mmCIF file as gemmi writes it, N, C-alpha and C atoms, coordinates in Angstrom:
data_model
loop_
_atom_site.group_PDB
_atom_site.id
_atom_site.type_symbol
_atom_site.label_atom_id
_atom_site.label_alt_id
_atom_site.label_comp_id
_atom_site.label_asym_id
_atom_site.label_entity_id
_atom_site.label_seq_id
_atom_site.pdbx_PDB_ins_code
_atom_site.Cartn_x
_atom_site.Cartn_y
_atom_site.Cartn_z
_atom_site.occupancy
_atom_site.B_iso_or_equiv
_atom_site.pdbx_formal_charge
_atom_site.auth_seq_id
_atom_site.auth_asym_id
_atom_site.pdbx_PDB_model_num
ATOM 1 N N . MET Axp A 1 ? 0.818 -1.189 0 1 0 ? 1 A 1
ATOM 2 C CA . MET Axp A 1 ? 0 0 0 1 0 ? 1 A 1
ATOM 3 C C . MET Axp A 1 ? 0.867 1.26 0 1 0 ? 1 A 1
ATOM 4 N N . GLN Axp A 2 ? 1.912 1.251 0.798 1 0 ? 2 A 1
ATOM 5 C CA . GLN Axp A 2 ? 2.798 2.416 0.853 1 0 ? 2 A 1
ATOM 6 C C . GLN Axp A 2 ? 3.49 2.634 -0.49 1 0 ? 2 A 1
ATOM 7 N N . PHE Axp A 3 ? 3.842 1.537 -1.14 1 0 ? 3 A 1
ATOM 8 C CA . PHE Axp A 3 ? 4.49 1.639 -2.448 1 0 ? 3 A 1
ATOM 9 C C . PHE Axp A 3 ? 3.542 2.268 -3.465 1 0 ? 3 A 1
ATOM 10 N N . LEU Axp A 4 ? 2.267 1.907 -3.416 1 0 ? 4 A 1
ATOM 11 C CA . LEU Axp A 4 ? 1.283 2.489 -4.326 1 0 ? 4 A 1
ATOM 12 C C . LEU Axp A 4 ? 1.098 3.98 -4.063 1 0 ? 4 A 1
ATOM 13 N N . LEU Axp A 5 ? 1.091 4.383 -2.811 1 0 ? 5 A 1
ATOM 14 C CA . LEU Axp A 5 ? 0.991 5.804 -2.479 1 0 ? 5 A 1
ATOM 15 C C . LEU Axp A 5 ? 2.209 6.572 -2.982 1 0 ? 5 A 1
ATOM 16 N N . PHE Axp A 6 ? 3.364 5.964 -2.863 1 0 ? 6 A 1
ATOM 17 C CA . PHE Axp A 6 ? 4.59 6.589 -3.362 1 0 ? 6 A 1
ATOM 18 C C . PHE Axp A 6 ? 4.521 6.758 -4.878 1 0 ? 6 A 1
ATOM 19 N N . LEU Axp A 7 ? 4.063 5.734 -5.592 1 0 ? 7 A 1
ATOM 20 C CA . LEU Axp A 7 ? 3.914 5.825 -7.041 1 0 ? 7 A 1
ATOM 21 C C . LEU Axp A 7 ? 2.881 6.881 -7.434 1 0 ? 7 A 1
ATOM 22 N N . LEU Axp A 8 ? 1.81 6.985 -6.668 1 0 ? 8 A 1
ATOM 23 C CA . LEU Axp A 8 ? 0.801 8.005 -6.925 1 0 ? 8 A 1
ATOM 24 C C . LEU Axp A 8 ? 1.384 9.402 -6.726 1 0 ? 8 A 1
ATOM 25 N N . PHE Axp A 9 ? 2.19 9.556 -5.7 1 0 ? 9 A 1
ATOM 26 C CA . PHE Axp A 9 ? 2.853 10.838 -5.444 1 0 ? 9 A 1
ATOM 27 C C . PHE Axp A 9 ? 3.785 11.196 -6.595 1 0 ? 9 A 1
ATOM 28 N N . LEU Axp A 10 ? 4.58 10.252 -7.057 1 0 ? 10 A 1
ATOM 29 C CA . LEU Axp A 10 ? 5.479 10.507 -8.173 1 0 ? 10 A 1
ATOM 30 C C . LEU Axp A 10 ? 4.7 10.831 -9.451 1 0 ? 10 A 1
ATOM 31 N N . ALA Axp A 11 ? 3.598 10.142 -9.669 1 0 ? 11 A 1
ATOM 32 C CA . ALA Axp A 11 ? 2.764 10.41 -10.835 1 0 ? 11 A 1
ATOM 33 C C . ALA Axp A 11 ? 2.163 11.813 -10.758 1 0 ? 11 A 1
ATOM 34 N N . ALA Axp A 12 ? 1.766 12.245 -9.572 1 0 ? 12 A 1
ATOM 35 C CA . ALA Axp A 12 ? 1.218 13.591 -9.407 1 0 ? 12 A 1
ATOM 36 C C . ALA Axp A 12 ? 2.288 14.648 -9.677 1 0 ? 12 A 1
ATOM 37 N N . LEU Axp A 13 ? 3.501 14.409 -9.206 1 0 ? 13 A 1
ATOM 38 C CA . LEU Axp A 13 ? 4.599 15.345 -9.479 1 0 ? 13 A 1
ATOM 39 C C . LEU Axp A 13 ? 4.92 15.398 -10.967 1 0 ? 13 A 1
ATOM 40 N N . THR Axp A 14 ? 4.911 14.257 -11.605 1 0 ? 14 A 1
ATOM 41 C CA . THR Axp A 14 ? 5.182 14.199 -13.047 1 0 ? 14 A 1
ATOM 42 C C . THR Axp A 14 ? 4.103 14.946 -13.821 1 0 ? 14 A 1
ATOM 43 N N . ALA Axp A 15 ? 2.863 14.747 -13.457 1 0 ? 15 A 1
ATOM 44 C CA . ALA Axp A 15 ? 1.764 15.432 -14.14 1 0 ? 15 A 1
ATOM 45 C C . ALA Axp A 15 ? 1.836 16.939 -13.914 1 0 ? 15 A 1
ATOM 46 N N . ALA Axp A 16 ? 2.118 17.355 -12.696 1 0 ? 16 A 1
ATOM 47 C CA . ALA Axp A 16 ? 2.233 18.788 -12.41 1 0 ? 16 A 1
ATOM 48 C C . ALA Axp A 16 ? 3.377 19.4 -13.199 1 0 ? 16 A 1
ATOM 49 N N . SER Axp A 17 ? 4.472 18.697 -13.308 1 0 ? 17 A 1
ATOM 50 C CA . SER Axp A 17 ? 5.601 19.185 -14.086 1 0 ? 17 A 1
ATOM 51 C C . SER Axp A 17 ? 5.257 19.265 -15.565 1 0 ? 17 A 1
ATOM 52 N N . ALA Axp A 18 ? 4.544 18.29 -16.076 1 0 ? 18 A 1
ATOM 53 C CA . ALA Axp A 18 ? 4.164 18.272 -17.493 1 0 ? 18 A 1
ATOM 54 C C . ALA Axp A 18 ? 3.227 19.428 -17.837 1 0 ? 18 A 1
ATOM 55 N N . PHE Axp A 19 ? 2.388 19.82 -16.894 1 0 ? 19 A 1
ATOM 56 C CA . PHE Axp A 19 ? 1.457 20.925 -17.133 1 0 ? 19 A 1
ATOM 57 C C . PHE Axp A 19 ? 2.036 22.274 -16.743 1 0 ? 19 A 1
ATOM 58 N N . GLY Axp A 20 ? 3.309 22.311 -16.34 1 0 ? 20 A 1
ATOM 59 C CA . GLY Axp A 20 ? 3.957 23.581 -16.013 1 0 ? 20 A 1
ATOM 60 C C . GLY Axp A 20 ? 3.546 24.16 -14.678 1 0 ? 20 A 1
ATOM 61 N N . LEU Axp A 21 ? 3.129 23.323 -13.765 1 0 ? 21 A 1
ATOM 62 C CA . LEU Axp A 21 ? 2.681 23.801 -12.456 1 0 ? 21 A 1
ATOM 63 C C . LEU Axp A 21 ? 3.797 23.822 -11.419 1 0 ? 21 A 1
ATOM 64 N N . THR Axp A 22 ? 4.976 23.419 -11.807 1 0 ? 22 A 1
ATOM 65 C CA . THR Axp A 22 ? 6.106 23.433 -10.888 1 0 ? 22 A 1
ATOM 66 C C . THR Axp A 22 ? 7.116 24.479 -11.339 1 0 ? 22 A 1
ATOM 67 N N . ALA Axp A 23 ? 7.948 24.92 -10.427 1 0 ? 23 A 1
ATOM 68 C CA . ALA Axp A 23 ? 8.962 25.909 -10.765 1 0 ? 23 A 1
ATOM 69 C C . ALA Axp A 23 ? 10.238 25.602 -10 1 0 ? 23 A 1
ATOM 70 N N . ASP Axp A 24 ? 11.352 25.775 -10.65 1 0 ? 24 A 1
ATOM 71 C CA . ASP Axp A 24 ? 12.645 25.617 -10.003 1 0 ? 24 A 1
ATOM 72 C C . ASP Axp A 24 ? 13.141 27.008 -9.639 1 0 ? 24 A 1
ATOM 73 N N . THR Axp A 25 ? 13.187 27.319 -8.371 1 0 ? 25 A 1
ATOM 74 C CA . THR Axp A 25 ? 13.555 28.657 -7.937 1 0 ? 25 A 1
ATOM 75 C C . THR Axp A 25 ? 15.05 28.788 -7.669 1 0 ? 25 A 1
ATOM 76 N N . ARG Axp A 26 ? 15.8 27.722 -7.881 1 0 ? 26 A 1
ATOM 77 C CA . ARG Axp A 26 ? 17.235 27.789 -7.641 1 0 ? 26 A 1
ATOM 78 C C . ARG Axp A 26 ? 17.916 28.523 -8.79 1 0 ? 26 A 1
ATOM 79 N N . ASP Axp A 27 ? 18.797 29.431 -8.45 1 0 ? 27 A 1
ATOM 80 C CA . ASP Axp A 27 ? 19.529 30.183 -9.462 1 0 ? 27 A 1
ATOM 81 C C . ASP Axp A 27 ? 20.805 29.464 -9.854 1 0 ? 27 A 1
ATOM 82 N N . SER Axp A 28 ? 21.554 29.079 -8.871 1 0 ? 28 A 1
ATOM 83 C CA . SER Axp A 28 ? 22.807 28.378 -9.108 1 0 ? 28 A 1
ATOM 84 C C . SER Axp A 28 ? 23.284 27.802 -7.784 1 0 ? 28 A 1
ATOM 85 N N . ALA Axp A 29 ? 24.484 27.316 -7.777 1 0 ? 29 A 1
ATOM 86 C CA . ALA Axp A 29 ? 24.998 26.655 -6.576 1 0 ? 29 A 1
ATOM 87 C C . ALA Axp A 29 ? 25.193 27.626 -5.417 1 0 ? 29 A 1
ATOM 88 N N . ASP Axp A 30 ? 25.356 28.908 -5.709 1 0 ? 30 A 1
ATOM 89 C CA . ASP Axp A 30 ? 25.618 29.836 -4.603 1 0 ? 30 A 1
ATOM 90 C C . ASP Axp A 30 ? 24.336 30.439 -4.031 1 0 ? 30 A 1
ATOM 91 N N . TRP Axp A 31 ? 23.196 30.179 -4.632 1 0 ? 31 A 1
ATOM 92 C CA . TRP Axp A 31 ? 21.896 30.58 -4.105 1 0 ? 31 A 1
ATOM 93 C C . TRP Axp A 31 ? 21.767 32.079 -3.892 1 0 ? 31 A 1
ATOM 94 N N . LYS Axp A 32 ? 22.341 32.897 -4.758 1 0 ? 32 A 1
ATOM 95 C CA . LYS Axp A 32 ? 22.173 34.343 -4.629 1 0 ? 32 A 1
ATOM 96 C C . LYS Axp A 32 ? 20.763 34.718 -5.076 1 0 ? 32 A 1
ATOM 97 N N . PRO Axp A 33 ? 20.137 35.676 -4.397 1 0 ? 33 A 1
ATOM 98 C CA . PRO Axp A 33 ? 18.779 36.054 -4.789 1 0 ? 33 A 1
ATOM 99 C C . PRO Axp A 33 ? 18.762 36.793 -6.118 1 0 ? 33 A 1
ATOM 100 N N . THR Axp A 34 ? 17.654 36.696 -6.827 1 0 ? 34 A 1
ATOM 101 C CA . THR Axp A 34 ? 17.505 37.397 -8.099 1 0 ? 34 A 1
ATOM 102 C C . THR Axp A 34 ? 16.189 38.156 -8.113 1 0 ? 34 A 1
ATOM 103 N N . GLU Axp A 35 ? 16.112 39.103 -9.003 1 0 ? 35 A 1
ATOM 104 C CA . GLU Axp A 35 ? 14.873 39.822 -9.239 1 0 ? 35 A 1
ATOM 105 C C . GLU Axp A 35 ? 14.57 39.709 -10.723 1 0 ? 35 A 1
ATOM 106 N N . GLU Axp A 36 ? 13.537 38.938 -11.043 1 0 ? 36 A 1
ATOM 107 C CA . GLU Axp A 36 ? 13.157 38.652 -12.424 1 0 ? 36 A 1
ATOM 108 C C . GLU Axp A 36 ? 14.322 38.049 -13.214 1 0 ? 36 A 1
ATOM 109 N N . GLY Axp A 37 ? 15.076 37.18 -12.569 1 0 ? 37 A 1
ATOM 110 C CA . GLY Axp A 37 ? 16.171 36.5 -13.245 1 0 ? 37 A 1
ATOM 111 C C . GLY Axp A 37 ? 17.486 37.246 -13.224 1 0 ? 37 A 1
ATOM 112 N N . ARG Axp A 38 ? 17.491 38.467 -12.757 1 0 ? 38 A 1
ATOM 113 C CA . ARG Axp A 38 ? 18.745 39.244 -12.678 1 0 ? 38 A 1
ATOM 114 C C . ARG Axp A 38 ? 19.262 39.214 -11.255 1 0 ? 38 A 1
ATOM 115 N N . ARG Axp A 39 ? 20.558 38.972 -11.137 1 0 ? 39 A 1
ATOM 116 C CA . ARG Axp A 39 ? 21.14 38.894 -9.792 1 0 ? 39 A 1
ATOM 117 C C . ARG Axp A 39 ? 21.217 40.262 -9.137 1 0 ? 39 A 1
ATOM 118 N N . TRP Axp A 40 ? 20.982 40.24 -7.818 1 0 ? 40 A 1
ATOM 119 C CA . TRP Axp A 40 ? 21.153 41.46 -7.046 1 0 ? 40 A 1
ATOM 120 C C . TRP Axp A 40 ? 22.639 41.719 -6.911 1 0 ? 40 A 1
ATOM 121 N N . ARG Axp A 41 ? 23.011 42.948 -6.986 1 0 ? 41 A 1
ATOM 122 C CA . ARG Axp A 41 ? 24.411 43.307 -6.783 1 0 ? 41 A 1
ATOM 123 C C . ARG Axp A 41 ? 24.487 44.341 -5.66 1 0 ? 41 A 1
ATOM 124 N N . SER Axp A 42 ? 25.267 44.045 -4.679 1 0 ? 42 A 1
ATOM 125 C CA . SER Axp A 42 ? 25.452 45.024 -3.609 1 0 ? 42 A 1
ATOM 126 C C . SER Axp A 42 ? 26.491 46.028 -4.09 1 0 ? 42 A 1
ATOM 127 N N . ARG Axp A 43 ? 26.134 47.246 -4.063 1 0 ? 43 A 1
ATOM 128 C CA . ARG Axp A 43 ? 27.031 48.299 -4.544 1 0 ? 43 A 1
ATOM 129 C C . ARG Axp A 43 ? 27.524 49.136 -3.382 1 0 ? 43 A 1
ATOM 130 N N . ALA Axp A 44 ? 28.797 49.432 -3.401 1 0 ? 44 A 1
ATOM 131 C CA . ALA Axp A 44 ? 29.371 50.286 -2.349 1 0 ? 44 A 1
ATOM 132 C C . ALA Axp A 44 ? 28.978 51.734 -2.619 1 0 ? 44 A 1
ATOM 133 N N . CYS Axp A 45 ? 28.742 52.457 -1.548 1 0 ? 45 A 1
ATOM 134 C CA . CYS Axp A 45 ? 28.335 53.852 -1.692 1 0 ? 45 A 1
ATOM 135 C C . CYS Axp A 45 ? 29.478 54.745 -2.151 1 0 ? 45 A 1
């Protein structure tokens, strides 16, 4: 039963991904924040 629930969960994730309902919010390995895909830059005054 647990295996079937796991397969159902994976199928739901696959379906959500296929319909574009998921998003990858990771930018890169350093995890710097972005605004509309552009990296924030701290500027010295």
